[in-house]
C-alpha positions in Angstrom: 33.3 -23.2 -6.2 31.9 -25.3 -3.3 28.7 -27.4 -3.9 27.2 -25.3 -1.1 27.7 -22.0 -2.9 27.0 -23.6 -6.3 23.5 -24.7 -4.9 22.8 -21.1 -3.6 23.9 -19.4 -6.7 21.7 -21.9 -8.8 18.5 -21.0 -6.8 19.4 -17.3 -6.5 19.9 -17.0 -10.3 16.7 -18.7 -10.9 14.8 -16.2 -8.6 16.5 -13.2 -10.1 15.5 -14.4 -13.7 12.0 -15.4 -12.7 11.6 -11.9 -11.3 12.9 -10.2 -14.4 10.5 -12.2 -16.6 7.6 -11.3 -14.1 8.1 -7.5 -14.5 6.3 -7.4 -17.8 3.4 -9.6 -17.1 2.9 -8.1 -13.8 2.9 -4.7 -15.0 0.7 -5.7 -18.1 -1.7 -7.1 -15.6 -2.0 -3.9 -13.8 -2.8 -2.3 -17.2 -5.3 -4.9 -17.9 -6.9 -4.4 -14.4 -7.4 -0.9 -15.5 -8.8 -2.0 -18.9 -11.2 -4.4 -17.8 -13.8 -2.3 -15.6 -13.4 0.5 -18.1 -14.7 -1.8 -20.7 -17.2 -3.4 -18.6 -18.5 -0.1 -17.3 -19.2 1.2 -20.9 -20.2 -2.1 -22.6 -22.9 -4.6 -21.3 -22.4 -8.4 -20.9 -24.3 -9.1 -24.1 -21.9 -7.1 -26.1 -19.1 -8.3 -24.2 -20.0 -11.9 -24.7 -20.0 -11.3 -28.8 -16.6 -9.8 -28.5 -15.3 -12.7 -26.6 -16.2 -14.9 -29.7 -13.9 -13.1 -31.9 -11.1 -13.6 -29.3 -12.1 -17.4 -29.1 -11.8 -17.9 -33.1 -8.4 -16.0 -33.1 -6.9 -18.2 -30.5 -8.3 -21.3 -32.2 -6.7 -20.5 -35.8 -3.4 -19.0 -34.1 -2.9 -22.2 -32.3 -3.6 -24.5 -35.1 -1.2 -22.8 -37.5 1.8 -23.2 -35.1 1.8 -26.7 -36.1 3.5 -27.5 -33.0 6.6 -25.9 -34.4 6.7 -23.4 -31.6 7.2 -26.1 -29.2 9.7 -27.9 -31.4 11.6 -24.6 -31.5 12.0 -24.5 -27.6 12.9 -28.2 -27.6 15.7 -27.8 -30.5 17.0 -24.4 -29.2 19.8 -25.3 -26.9 21.0 -28.2 -29.0 21.2 -26.0 -32.3 24.6 -24.1 -33.1 22.6 -22.2 -35.8 19.9 -20.6 -33.9 18.9 -17.9 -36.5 18.5 -20.8 -39.2 16.5 -22.8 -36.6 14.2 -19.7 -35.9 13.5 -19.1 -39.7 12.9 -22.8 -40.2 10.4 -23.1 -37.4 8.4 -19.9 -38.6 8.3 -20.8 -42.3 5.2 -23.2 -42.2 3.0 -21.3 -39.6 3.6 -17.9 -41.4 2.7 -19.4 -44.8 -0.5 -20.9 -43.4 -1.3 -17.6 -41.8 -0.8 -15.8 -45.0 -3.1 -18.2 -46.8 -5.8 -17.6 -44.4 -5.6 -14.0 -44.9 -5.8 -14.3 -48.7 -9.0 -16.5 -48.3 -10.6 -14.2 -46.0 -9.8 -11.2 -48.4 -11.5 -13.2 -51.2 -14.6 -14.2 -49.2 -15.0 -11.3 -46.4 -18.8 -11.6 -46.2 -18.6 -15.4 -45.6 -16.0 -15.0 -42.8 -17.9 -12.3 -41.3 -21.1 -14.5 -41.3 -19.1 -17.2 -39.5 -17.4 -14.9 -36.9 -20.2 -12.7 -36.3 -23.5 -14.0 -37.8 -23.6 -10.9 -40.0 -22.2 -10.6 -43.5 -21.8 -6.8 -43.1 -18.4 -6.7 -41.1 -16.1 -7.2 -44.0 -13.4 -5.0 -42.6 -13.5 -6.5 -39.2 -13.2 -10.1 -40.9 -10.0 -8.7 -42.7 -8.5 -7.5 -39.6 -9.2 -10.9 -37.9 -6.9 -12.3 -40.8 -4.2 -9.7 -40.4 -4.2 -10.4 -36.6 -3.6 -14.0 -37.1 -0.5 -13.3 -39.1 0.7 -10.9 -36.5 0.1 -13.4 -33.6 2.3 -16.0 -35.3 5.1 -13.6 -35.8 4.8 -12.4 -32.3 4.8 -16.2 -30.8 8.1 -16.9 -32.5 9.8 -13.6 -31.6 8.8 -14.0 -28.0 9.9 -17.5 -27.7 13.3 -16.4 -29.1 13.4 -13.7 -26.3 12.4 -16.5 -23.7 15.0 -19.0 -25.0 17.8 -16.3 -24.8 16.4 -15.6 -21.4 16.3 -11.8 -22.1 14.0 -11.0 -19.2 14.0 -7.1 -19.4 13.1 -7.1 -23.3 10.4 -9.8 -22.9 8.7 -7.8 -20.1 9.0 -4.5 -22.0 7.4 -6.0 -24.9 4.4 -7.3 -22.7 3.9 -3.8 -21.3 4.0 -2.0 -24.7 1.3 -4.4 -25.9 -1.1 -4.0 -22.9 -0.5 -0.2 -22.7 -1.3 -0.1 -26.6 -4.6 -1.9 -26.0 -5.5 0.2 -23.2 -5.1 3.6 -25.0 -7.0 2.4 -28.0 -9.8 1.0 -25.6 -10.0 4.6 -23.9 -10.3 6.2 -27.4 -13.0 3.8 -28.9 -15.3 3.8 -25.8 -15.1 7.5 -25.1 -15.1 9.0 -28.5 -16.3 6.5 -31.1 -18.5 3.6 -30.0 -19.5 1.5 -27.1 -20.4 -1.8 -28.5 -18.7 -5.2 -29.1 -16.5 -3.7 -31.9 -15.0 -1.2 -29.8 -13.5 -4.2 -27.8 -12.5 -6.0 -31.1 -11.0 -3.1 -32.7 -8.9 -1.9 -29.8 -7.6 -5.3 -29.0 -6.8 -6.1 -32.7 -5.2 -2.8 -33.7 -3.4 -2.6 -30.4 -1.9 -6.2 -30.8 -1.0 -5.3 -34.6 0.8 -2.0 -33.6 2.9 -3.8 -30.8 3.7 -6.6 -33.3 4.9 -4.1 -36.0 7.1 -2.6 -33.3 8.6 -6.3 -32.7 9.2 -6.9 -36.4 11.3 -3.6 -36.7 13.1 -4.0 -33.4 14.1 -7.6 -34.2 14.3 -7.4 -37.9 17.5 -9.3 -38.0 15.5 -12.3 -37.1 13.9 -12.1 -40.6 17.1 -11.6 -42.7 17.2 -14.5 -45.0 20.5 -13.9 -46.8 22.1 -16.9 -45.0 18.7 -18.9 -44.8 18.9 -22.6 -45.9 16.1 -24.8 -45.7 17.0 -27.6 -43.4 14.9 -30.5 -44.5 16.4 -32.9 -41.8 15.7 -30.4 -39.1 12.2 -29.4 -40.3 11.2 -33.2 -40.5 12.5 -33.6 -36.8 10.7 -30.5 -35.6 7.5 -31.7 -37.5 7.8 -35.3 -36.1 7.9 -33.5 -32.5 5.4 -30.9 -33.3 2.7 -32.7 -35.3 1.3 -34.8 -32.3 1.2 -31.3 -30.5 -1.3 -29.9 -33.3 -3.6 -32.7 -32.2 -2.9 -31.9 -28.4 -3.1 -28.1 -28.9 -6.4 -28.5 -30.8 -7.8 -30.6 -28.0 -6.5 -28.1 -25.6 -8.1 -25.3 -27.6 -11.5 -27.4 -27.4 -11.0 -27.8 -23.7 -10.6 -24.0 -23.5 -13.5 -23.3 -25.7 -16.1 -25.8 -24.8 -17.3 -23.5 -21.9 -18.2 -20.5 -24.2 -19.3 -22.8 -27.1 -21.5 -24.6 -24.6 -22.9 -21.3 -23.4 -23.5 -20.2 -27.0 -25.4 -23.6 -27.6 -27.5 -23.8 -24.6 -27.4 -20.1 -23.0 -27.1 -16.6 -24.4 -24.5 -13.8 -24.8 -25.4 -12.5 -21.3 -24.0 -15.7 -19.7 -21.0 -15.6 -22.1 -20.3 -11.9 -21.1 -20.4 -12.9 -17.5 -18.3 -15.8 -18.1 -15.5 -13.8 -20.1 -15.6 -11.1 -17.6 -14.7 -13.5 -14.9 -12.1 -15.1 -17.1 -10.5 -11.7 -16.9 -10.5 -11.6 -13.1 -8.9 -15.1 -13.1 -6.4 -13.6 -15.5 -4.6 -12.1 -12.3 -3.6 -15.6 -11.7 -2.7 -16.3 -15.2 -0.1 -13.5 -14.9 2.0 -15.6 -12.5 1.4 -18.6 -15.0 2.6 -16.5 -17.8 5.6 -14.9 -15.9 6.5 -18.5 -14.7 6.2 -20.6 -17.7 8.0 -17.9 -19.8 11.0 -18.4 -17.7 10.5 -22.0 -16.5 10.5 -23.7 -19.9 13.9 -22.6 -21.1 15.2 -22.9 -17.7 14.0 -26.4 -17.4 15.5 -27.4 -20.7 18.9 -26.0 -19.6 18.7 -27.7 -16.3 18.0 -31.1 -18.1 20.9 -30.6 -20.4 23.0 -29.7 -17.4 22.1 -33.0 -15.6 20.5 -31.1 -12.6 19.4 -33.1 -9.7 15.5 -33.7 -9.7 15.5 -32.1 -6.2 15.7 -28.7 -7.8 12.8 -29.5 -10.1 10.7 -30.5 -6.9 11.5 -27.5 -5.0 10.3 -25.2 -7.8 7.1 -27.4 -8.1 6.3 -27.4 -4.3 7.2 -23.6 -4.2 4.8 -22.8 -7.2 2.2 -24.8 -5.6 2.3 -22.8 -2.4 2.3 -19.4 -4.1 -0.7 -20.3 -6.4 -2.7 -21.7 -3.7 -2.3 -18.5 -1.4 -3.1 -16.2 -4.3 -6.2 -18.3 -4.7 -7.5 -17.7 -1.2 -6.6 -14.0 -1.5 -8.7 -13.7 -4.6 -11.6 -15.4 -2.6 -11.2 -13.2 0.2 -11.4 -10.0 -2.0 -13.8 -11.3 -4.8 -16.6 -9.0 -3.8 -14.3 -5.9 -4.2 -13.1 -7.2 -7.5 -16.3 -7.9 -9.0 -17.6 -4.6 -7.9 -14.9 -2.9 -10.1 -16.5 -4.5 -13.2 -20.0 -2.8 -12.6 -23.1 -3.8 -11.0 -24.3 -5.7 -14.2 -21.5 -8.3 -13.7 -22.3 -9.3 -9.9 -22.9 -12.8 -10.9 -19.2 -13.2 -11.5 -18.4 -13.5 -7.9 -19.9 -17.1 -8.0 -17.7 -18.2 -10.8 -14.2 -16.8 -10.0 -13.0 -19.5 -7.7 -13.7 -22.3 -10.2 -12.0 -20.2 -13.1 -8.8 -19.4 -11.1 -8.4 -23.2 -10.8 -7.5 -23.4 -14.6 -4.5 -21.3 -14.5 -3.4 -22.7 -11.0 -3.6 -26.3 -12.2 -2.0 -25.4 -15.6 1.1 -23.5 -13.9 1.8 -26.3 -11.4 1.3 -29.0 -14.2 4.1 -27.1 -16.0 6.6 -28.4 -13.2 5.1 -32.0 -13.1 4.9 -32.7 -16.7 8.6 -32.4 -17.8 9.1 -36.1 -18.4 6.8 -35.8 -21.4 8.9 -33.3 -23.1 12.4 -34.4 -21.9 11.5 -37.9 -23.4 10.3 -36.1 -26.7 7.0 -38.2 -26.3 4.9 -35.3 -27.5 2.1 -37.5 -28.6 1.4 -38.0 -25.0 -0.1 -34.6 -25.0 -3.0 -36.0 -27.2 -3.8 -38.5 -24.5 -3.7 -35.6 -21.9 -6.2 -33.7 -24.0 -8.7 -36.6 -24.4 -8.7 -37.4 -20.9 -9.4 -33.8 -19.7 -12.0 -32.9 -22.4 -14.3 -36.0 -21.9 -15.3 -34.9 -18.4 -15.5 -31.3 -19.7 -18.1 -32.3 -22.3 -20.0 -34.4 -19.9 -20.3 -31.8 -17.1 -21.1 -29.0 -19.7 -23.9 -31.1 -21.2 -25.3 -31.7 -17.7 -24.8 -28.2 -16.0 -24.8 -25.5 -18.6 -28.4 -25.8 -19.7 -29.5 -25.4 -16.0 -26.9 -23.3 -14.5 -25.6 -21.3 -17.4 -22.2 -19.6 -16.6 -21.7 -21.3 -13.2 -22.0 -24.8 -14.9 -19.5 -23.9 -17.5 -17.1 -22.9 -14.8 -17.6 -25.9 -13.0 -16.9 -28.1 -16.0 -13.8 -26.1 -16.7 -12.3 -26.6 -13.3 -13.1 -30.3 -13.2 -11.5 -30.9 -16.5 -8.2 -29.1 -15.6 -8.1 -31.4 -12.5 -8.0 -34.3 -15.1 -5.5 -32.3 -17.2 -3.1 -32.0 -14.4 -3.6 -35.9 -13.2 -2.9 -36.9 -16.7 0.1 -34.8 -17.4 1.7 -35.7 -14.1 1.0 -39.4 -14.6 2.7 -39.7 -18.0 5.5 -37.5 -16.9 6.2 -39.9 -13.9 6.0 -42.7 -16.3 8.8 -41.2 -18.4 11.5 -40.4 -15.6 10.3 -37.1 -13.9 9.6 -39.0 -10.5 9.0 -37.1 -7.3 6.0 -37.2 -5.0 2.9 -35.2 -5.8 0.7 -36.3 -2.7 0.9 -32.9 -1.3 -0.2 -31.4 -4.9 -3.5 -33.5 -4.6 -4.1 -32.6 -1.1 -3.9 -29.1 -2.0 -5.9 -29.2 -5.1 -8.8 -31.1 -3.2 -8.9 -28.1 -0.6 -9.1 -25.7 -3.6 -11.8 -27.4 -5.2 -13.6 -27.5 -1.9 -13.1 -23.9 -1.4 -14.4 -23.1 -4.8 -17.6 -25.1 -4.1 -18.1 -23.1 -0.8 -17.9 -19.8 -2.6 -20.9 -20.6 -4.6 -22.8 -19.9 -1.5 -23.6 -16.1 -0.5 -23.4 -16.5 3.3 -22.1 -14.3 6.1 -19.7 -17.0 7.2 -17.7 -17.3 3.9 -15.1 -14.8 4.9 -14.2 -17.1 7.9 -14.4 -20.2 5.9 -11.7 -18.6 3.4 -9.4 -17.8 6.2 -9.6 -21.4 7.5 -8.9 -22.7 4.0 -5.8 -20.5 4.1 -4.5 -22.0 7.3 -5.3 -25.6 6.2 -3.4 -25.0 2.9 -0.3 -23.5 4.9 -0.3 -26.5 7.4 -0.2 -29.1 4.5 2.4 -27.0 2.9 4.6 -26.5 6.0 7.5 -28.5 4.5 7.6 -26.2 1.6 7.7 -23.2 3.8 10.6 -24.7 5.6 12.6 -25.4 2.3 11.9 -21.8 1.2 13.3 -20.5 4.5 16.3 -22.7 4.3 17.2 -21.4 0.9 16.6 -17.8 2.1 18.9 -18.4 4.9 21.5 -19.7 2.5 21.9 -23.1 4.0 23.3 -26.0 1.8 20.5 -27.2 -0.5 22.0 -30.7 -0.1 20.8 -30.7 3.4 17.2 -30.1 2.4 14.9 -32.9 3.2 13.5 -33.9 -0.2 11.8 -37.0 0.8 8.9 -38.7 -1.2 6.6 -37.8 1.7 4.4 -34.9 2.0 
C-alpha cells in the first residue's frame, strides 16, 4: 500500500469509527432533549435544584470508588494479552468499595437520607442511591471494555437504551405519580439501574471468574498509575461541584435549579464530547503504540477545535429558542448558557492536547492540573456567587476550565506531545468574549454572534483547508502542518 493510500485510509477509518461512536450519544442527546423540557415543565426550579444535589453526590462517590483503575485499564489494554483477566482485576477494588458503601447505607439509611436530602425520612431513596453507585461502577467498566474493543454500534445502542429508559420512567412519574424532585431522582435512578442490569446480562462473560487469577503485579502497576488519578479526579469532581456547592452556600435552590437546567442545555455540546472522547482515547493509545506521526494528532486537535467553536456559536444564535423550551420559569438560563458551554468545549479539545501526560504515564500531573484549575474557581465563586448567583457560578466554571486547558496542554507539551496551540488560544479568547457579550439582552446580539462566527472561521481557515484536502483525498504528507497558526 502506498503512503498516500495509507494516509487516506487512516483518516477515513478514523472518521467512520468516530461516526459509529457518535450514533448513541447523538440519539441519546435527542432523547434527553425531549426529557429536559418535559421535566422542567412539570417541576419548578426549586425542586429541580434539590434533584441536582442527588446527582452531584452520586458523581462524587462513583468517581472516588474507581480508584483511577478505570483509567489504568485503558492504559494497559493494548499491551495486555489477557484482556478478560485485566478487566476483572481492574474492576475488583472499585466494585468492593461500592458494595461497602451500599452496606453502610442499608445499616444507616436515616443518616444517609439526612446527608443527601436534609431529611431523615427518605430511607428508600437513600438505599436506591447506594444501589445506583454499585450499578455505575459496573457500567463504567463494561462501557470502557466496549470502547477499547472499538465496538462502536454496541456502545451506541447501550447509550440509547439508557436514555430511553430514563425518558419513559420520567413520563410515567410526572404524569401519573408525582411532580417533585423525587420524580427526577426515581426516574433517573431506576432507569439507570434497569439499563445496567441489561448490560450485566448481555456481557455476563466478563464476570465469569472461572479462570480469574489475582495478578498482584498488574494490580500494583495499575494502582501506581491510578492512585494519583484519584486525587486528580477528586479535584476534578470538586471543580465540577463547586458551582452548585457555592450556590447552596450563598444562594438558594432556585438558582441551583436554573444553573442545573442550563447545564442540561450545555449537554448538547457534551454529546460531542462524549462521542469524541469515547472513540478518541482508545484510538490515541493505538496510534501511539503504532508510532503514528504527531501530524495526525494535530489534525484531530485542530478539527475538533473548529467543530466545537462552530457549535458554540450555533447555540448562542438559538439560545432564546432553546431556553424557551424549558418553560418561562427558566428564562434566566439564557444568560448562563454561553459560559457553561465553554466547559465541554475546553474539556473536549484538551483531550487532544493532553496526551503527553498519559503517554508518559505521569498521571500525577493530573493533580497539578486540578489544583491549577480549582484555585481560580474558588476565588471567582467567592467573589461573584453571593452577588450574582447562578451567573457568577457560570463565570467561575468557564474561567476555571480555561486554566484547566492551559495546564493540561502545558504539561503535555513538556512530556513529548509538542505541536502549536496558538490557534487554540486565539479561538478560546474569542469564545470567552462571546460569552460575556451574551450576558447582555440587547437587540444587536444576533449580529454580534454572526460576526463572532466569521472571526472564528477566519482564524481557523488553515484547518478548513486541511479538512478540504483530506476530503479531496490528497496526500496527507503534503498537508502543511507548520508550527504557525
